[in-house]
N, C-alpha and C positions, 0 to 999 in steps of 0.2 A: 814718328817712330815707324819703322818698317813693320809690316804685318808679321813677318817671320820673327822679328825681334820681340813683338808683343807676345807671341806664342812661346818663345824661348823664355821670356821674362816670367810669364805665368807658370810654366812648367818648373822653372828653376826655383821660384818662390814656393811652389807646392812641395818640391823635393826638400826644401830647407825647413819646412814647418813640421811641427809635431802636435798631436792632440794633447791639450792641456788637462781637461778634467779626467778623472778615472773612467775607464770604459764602462763600468757597471753602474753608472749614474745617468740620469736623464740628460744632464749637460754633456756627458761623454758621448751618448748616442747622438745628440744634436751636433756635436763637433764632427763626428764621423760623417754625418749627413752633409754638413756644410763643406767639409773638405772634399767629400765625394762628388758633390755637385760641381765644385770648382774644377776638379780633375776631369769630370765628364765633359764639361765645356772646353777645357784645354784639349782633350782628346778629339772632340768633335771639330774644333777649330783646326787641329792638325790634319784631320781627314779632309776637311773642306779645302785647306791650303794645298795639300798634295793633289787634289783633284782640280786645282786651278780656280776654285770658287773663292776668290779673295774677299768678296763682299760678306759672305756668310762666315768666313774665317775671322774677319775683323770683328763682326758682331759676337761670335762665340768667345773669342779671347777676351773681349771687353766685358761681356756678361760674366764669364768665369772670374775675372779680376774683381768684379763687384762682390761676388760670393766670397772670394778669398779675403778681401779687405774687411768685409763684414765680420768674418770669423776671427780675424786678428784683432779688430777693434773690440769685439765682444768678449775676448779672452778665451775663446773656444780652442784656438790654435795659437801657437807661438813660434818664434824663430830664435831659439836659444843662441846667444852669443853673436847674433846678427844685428846689423843696424836696421832702422825702420824699413818697412817694405817699400820697394821701388814704385814710383808712380808710372802707371801705364800711359800717361799723357805727356811724357817728357818729349819736348820737341813737336814739330808738326807731324800729322799723320801722313802716311804714304799716300801719294796721289795715284789713284787707280787708272788703268788704261781707259781711253774714251769708249771702247767697246763695252765696258761694264757700266757705263753711265745710266742706262735705263734701269738696270737691276739695283744699282746703288741708290738712285733717286726713289724708286718704289719702296725699298726696304727702309731707307732713312725716314721717309715721311710716315711709313707705317709704324716704325718704332717710336717716332715722336708722338704719334697718337696713342700708342700703347703705354708709354711712360706717363703721358698726361692723364690717361684714364687710370693708370695704377696709382698715381699720386692722389687722385680724387676718390679712390676706392678704399683707402686705408685710414684708420685712426689708431692712436696709441691704445694698447690693451691694458697695461699696468696702471696702477694709481699714479697720478701725475708727479707726486713728490718722491716717489721711490726711485732707486737706482735704475730699475727696469723702465720706469716711465720716462726718465730723463734720456736713457739710451734710445728708447723707441722714438722720442721726438727728434733725436739726432739722426736716426735712420730716415725718418720722413723728410727732414731738412736736406739730407744728402740727396735723396731722390729728387726733391724740388730744385736743388741747386744744379744738378746735372741736366734736368729738363730745361731750366732757364738757359744754362750755358749752351746746351745743344741747339736750342732755338736761335740764340744770338749768333752762334757760329754758322748755323745753316743759312741765316740771312746774309752772312758775309760770303757765302758760297763754298764753305769748306765742308762738303757733305761727308767725307770720310771721318773727320773729327766729330761731326755731329752724331753720326751713327755710333761711334765709339762711346760718346758721352751718354746717349740715350740708352744704350745697352748696359753700360756700367751702372747707371742710376737704377735701372730696373732690376739688375742683379742684387743691389742692396735691398730694395723693397721686397723682392721675392724671398731673400734670406730672412728678412725681418718677419715676414708672414710665417715662414716655415718654423722660425724660432718661437712663435707665439707672442711676439712683441707687438704685432700689429693685428688689428681686427679688420676683416674685410666687410665693407659696407655695400659691396656690389662687385660685379665683374670678376667672379671667382675664376673664370676660364683663362684669365691672363696670368695666373700665378701657378707655380708648380706644387700645389698642395694635393 
């Protein structure tokens, strides 16, 4: 998928969503935070894209998509009358110009390490057999799935797709921490708490 299309997809999805819980509840406040974080990353990505920084645009759009999809899956936001949220990984990622290869390589490898560290730094907070505990395990599995998938794709030489997957998976974990579903066992500095 073209990076511009990723940004358009994220912005369009955000425009189509609404906060589900009442505003004056803790879940309402969390929903505002989750949607706000996704919007902030969409806006950051748009700024990076406009400035020609395609590497950071790709990372920001993917990270924001992780936050958005977390919010949809957790029921904090919804898309009334809409089909399920679109996948940001439809088709191959845009191949960036060779001049961006050093930056892409550095960022992709750094984000791989960050997601690996994030996966190793969280555990489920709620009791295991509760709905919250089951969703927390799902969030952890999604983070691990995108870490594994990113590494596999990186080995195959598709750095753009790997960066998108590492960013997306970290977005899910970050949102899970912010939601109180995951407890940090270390490395607090890599989360937006």
